[in-house]
PALODREN-201903 format. One record per residue (C-alpha): residue number from 1; residue in three letters; x, y, z. Coordinates in Angstrom, 3 decimals, decimal comma. Layout:
BEGIN
[NUM; "ALA"; [X; Y; Z]];
...
This chain:
BEGIN
[1; "MET"; [39,358; 42,441; -57,957]];
[2; "VAL"; [41,521; 42,679; -54,845]];
[3; "THR"; [41,548; 45,976; -53,001]];
[4; "HIS"; [44,893; 46,635; -51,374]];
[5; "ARG"; [44,847; 48,241; -47,955]];
[6; "THR"; [46,642; 51,561; -47,975]];
[7; "PHE"; [47,888; 53,106; -44,758]];
[8; "LEU"; [49,245; 56,576; -44,068]];
[9; "THR"; [52,198; 57,231; -41,767]];
[10; "VAL"; [53,437; 59,466; -39,003]];
[11; "HIS"; [57,086; 59,888; -38,033]];
[12; "PRO"; [58,152; 57,840; -34,979]];
[13; "ASN"; [59,118; 61,079; -33,206]];
[14; "ASP"; [55,530; 62,254; -33,735]];
[15; "ALA"; [53,641; 58,989; -33,140]];
[16; "GLU"; [50,982; 60,884; -31,204]];
[17; "GLY"; [50,763; 63,422; -34,016]];
[18; "THR"; [47,411; 64,738; -35,054]];
[19; "ARG"; [47,854; 64,436; -38,806]];
[20; "GLU"; [49,502; 61,941; -41,130]];
[21; "ALA"; [52,501; 63,415; -42,971]];
[22; "VAL"; [51,156; 62,940; -46,494]];
[23; "LEU"; [47,996; 64,862; -45,568]];
[24; "THR"; [50,154; 67,738; -44,320]];
[25; "ASP"; [52,068; 67,596; -47,622]];
[26; "LEU"; [48,846; 67,685; -49,668]];
[27; "LEU"; [47,456; 70,603; -47,662]];
[28; "ALA"; [50,716; 72,519; -48,196]];
[29; "MET"; [50,408; 71,940; -51,957]];
[30; "ARG"; [46,871; 73,317; -51,890]];
[31; "GLN"; [48,048; 76,393; -49,972]];
[32; "GLN"; [50,737; 76,909; -52,633]];
[33; "SER"; [48,051; 76,651; -55,360]];
[34; "LYS"; [49,483; 73,371; -56,652]];
[35; "HIS"; [46,008; 71,846; -56,931]];
[36; "LYS"; [46,743; 69,734; -60,001]];
[37; "CYS"; [49,705; 68,129; -58,248]];
[38; "ALA"; [47,684; 67,367; -55,115]];
[39; "ASP"; [44,830; 65,938; -57,201]];
[40; "LYS"; [47,262; 63,738; -59,162]];
[41; "ILE"; [48,810; 62,386; -55,952]];
[42; "ILE"; [45,372; 61,452; -54,645]];
[43; "LYS"; [44,633; 59,734; -57,982]];
[44; "MET"; [47,951; 57,830; -57,838]];
[45; "ILE"; [47,287; 56,648; -54,271]];
[46; "GLU"; [43,834; 55,453; -55,346]];
[47; "ASP"; [45,419; 53,549; -58,247]];
[48; "LEU"; [47,869; 51,973; -55,767]];
[49; "ARG"; [44,960; 50,972; -53,519]];
[50; "LEU"; [43,133; 49,356; -56,433]];
[51; "ASN"; [46,064; 47,781; -58,292]];
[52; "GLY"; [48,933; 47,296; -55,837]];
[53; "LEU"; [52,197; 46,535; -57,646]];
[54; "GLU"; [50,322; 46,766; -60,950]];
[55; "CYS"; [49,723; 50,496; -60,306]];
[56; "ARG"; [50,631; 52,380; -63,481]];
[57; "TYR"; [52,483; 55,091; -61,551]];
[58; "ILE"; [54,699; 52,910; -59,351]];
[59; "LYS"; [58,482; 52,949; -59,681]];
[60; "THR"; [61,151; 51,350; -57,531]];
[61; "PHE"; [64,355; 52,823; -56,183]];
[62; "LYS"; [67,419; 50,642; -56,678]];
[63; "ASP"; [68,551; 48,983; -53,423]];
[64; "SER"; [65,674; 50,458; -51,422]];
[65; "SER"; [62,377; 49,286; -49,981]];
[66; "ILE"; [60,820; 52,629; -50,957]];
[67; "PHE"; [58,471; 52,817; -53,911]];
[68; "GLU"; [57,652; 56,035; -55,730]];
[69; "LEU"; [54,356; 57,002; -57,324]];
[70; "LYS"; [55,294; 59,493; -60,027]];
[71; "ASP"; [53,663; 61,517; -62,820]];
[72; "ARG"; [53,875; 64,988; -64,391]];
[73; "THR"; [51,350; 67,783; -63,973]];
[74; "PRO"; [51,292; 71,430; -65,122]];
[75; "ASP"; [52,293; 72,314; -61,520]];
[76; "GLY"; [55,385; 70,071; -61,635]];
[77; "GLY"; [56,314; 66,483; -60,873]];
[78; "ALA"; [53,835; 64,788; -58,544]];
[79; "ARG"; [55,524; 62,222; -56,305]];
[80; "ALA"; [54,442; 60,092; -53,376]];
[81; "TYR"; [56,757; 57,790; -51,435]];
[82; "CYS"; [55,452; 54,496; -50,083]];
[83; "PHE"; [56,504; 51,046; -48,883]];
[84; "ARG"; [54,995; 47,586; -48,587]];
[85; "VAL"; [53,636; 46,471; -45,232]];
[86; "SER"; [52,526; 43,067; -46,545]];
[87; "LYS"; [52,322; 41,204; -49,830]];
[88; "ASP"; [49,311; 43,229; -50,941]];
[89; "ASP"; [49,293; 46,329; -48,736]];
[90; "PHE"; [51,199; 49,626; -48,741]];
[91; "ALA"; [51,878; 52,600; -46,507]];
[92; "VAL"; [52,136; 56,063; -48,067]];
[93; "ALA"; [54,677; 58,174; -46,230]];
[94; "ARG"; [55,232; 61,532; -47,955]];
[95; "ALA"; [54,397; 63,477; -51,110]];
[96; "GLU"; [55,856; 66,398; -53,027]];
[97; "CYS"; [55,393; 68,536; -56,109]];
[98; "LYS"; [58,525; 69,932; -57,676]];
[99; "LYS"; [60,039; 71,176; -60,903]];
[100; "GLU"; [63,359; 69,360; -60,360]];
[101; "ASN"; [63,644; 65,815; -61,650]];
[102; "ALA"; [65,267; 64,168; -58,604]];
[103; "ALA"; [63,450; 62,912; -55,526]];
[104; "ASP"; [63,865; 64,990; -52,372]];
[105; "LYS"; [66,591; 63,270; -50,298]];
[106; "THR"; [65,111; 64,634; -47,056]];
[107; "LEU"; [61,735; 63,012; -47,778]];
[108; "LEU"; [63,446; 59,745; -48,721]];
[109; "ARG"; [65,392; 59,737; -45,423]];
[110; "TRP"; [62,169; 60,550; -43,552]];
[111; "THR"; [60,502; 57,561; -45,239]];
[112; "GLU"; [63,484; 55,302; -44,433]];
[113; "ASN"; [63,193; 56,335; -40,758]];
[114; "VAL"; [59,505; 55,439; -40,762]];
[115; "ILE"; [60,215; 52,053; -42,370]];
[116; "ALA"; [62,888; 51,302; -39,755]];
[117; "ALA"; [60,546; 52,288; -36,925]];
[118; "TRP"; [57,723; 50,166; -38,383]];
[119; "GLN"; [60,084; 47,173; -38,686]];
[120; "GLU"; [60,976; 47,662; -35,004]];
[121; "GLY"; [57,277; 47,478; -34,085]];
[122; "GLU"; [56,550; 51,164; -33,535]];
[123; "GLU"; [53,007; 52,281; -34,362]];
[124; "VAL"; [53,625; 54,632; -37,265]];
[125; "LEU"; [50,758; 53,465; -39,517]];
[126; "ARG"; [47,312; 55,045; -39,595]];
[127; "PRO"; [44,852; 53,538; -39,130]];
[128; "LYS"; [46,857; 51,369; -36,786]];
[129; "LEU"; [47,525; 47,921; -38,208]];
[130; "LYS"; [45,921; 45,357; -35,946]];
[131; "LYS"; [48,025; 42,302; -35,282]];
[132; "GLU"; [46,191; 39,236; -36,475]];
[133; "THR"; [46,554; 35,946; -34,649]];
[134; "LYS"; [45,686; 32,427; -35,711]];
[135; "GLU"; [43,657; 32,001; -32,532]];
[136; "ALA"; [41,296; 34,832; -33,459]];
[137; "LYS"; [37,751; 33,526; -33,746]];
[138; "PRO"; [34,618; 35,290; -34,927]];
[139; "LYS"; [32,443; 36,627; -32,151]];
[140; "GLU"; [29,445; 34,492; -31,382]];
[141; "LYS"; [26,046; 36,113; -31,462]];
[142; "LYS"; [24,366; 36,372; -28,098]];
[143; "ARG"; [21,117; 34,510; -27,800]];
[144; "LYS"; [18,130; 36,299; -26,352]];
């Protein structure tokens, strides 16, 4: 079983921010007593981490690089917006819980801005994605 790395994001205007956006979203849900929604989003992100594109909650937006993790809860529709950072890995940008059926356009634009910044090389992923090089060699053990 392959485990897919899952990153969280910050907005490029808040790259030194203290908290990833999706964590702020989840905390806000808890403060609004939308515990079932927050729990479902955490479960969906875990499923994404374990199953990647085979995640049972994943949906695609037409003509977009944004993916949506989506399910219903008694609190409302649980949604998380994410994008691929490699063949097997994803970044989760934002999350929401709402009664309406449509995705929040503001959160989608926010996610598009993060994707654009990431594609331009800005450090918007947490933990920061280390650039791997072909020249990288394992460290040799020091002899005593």
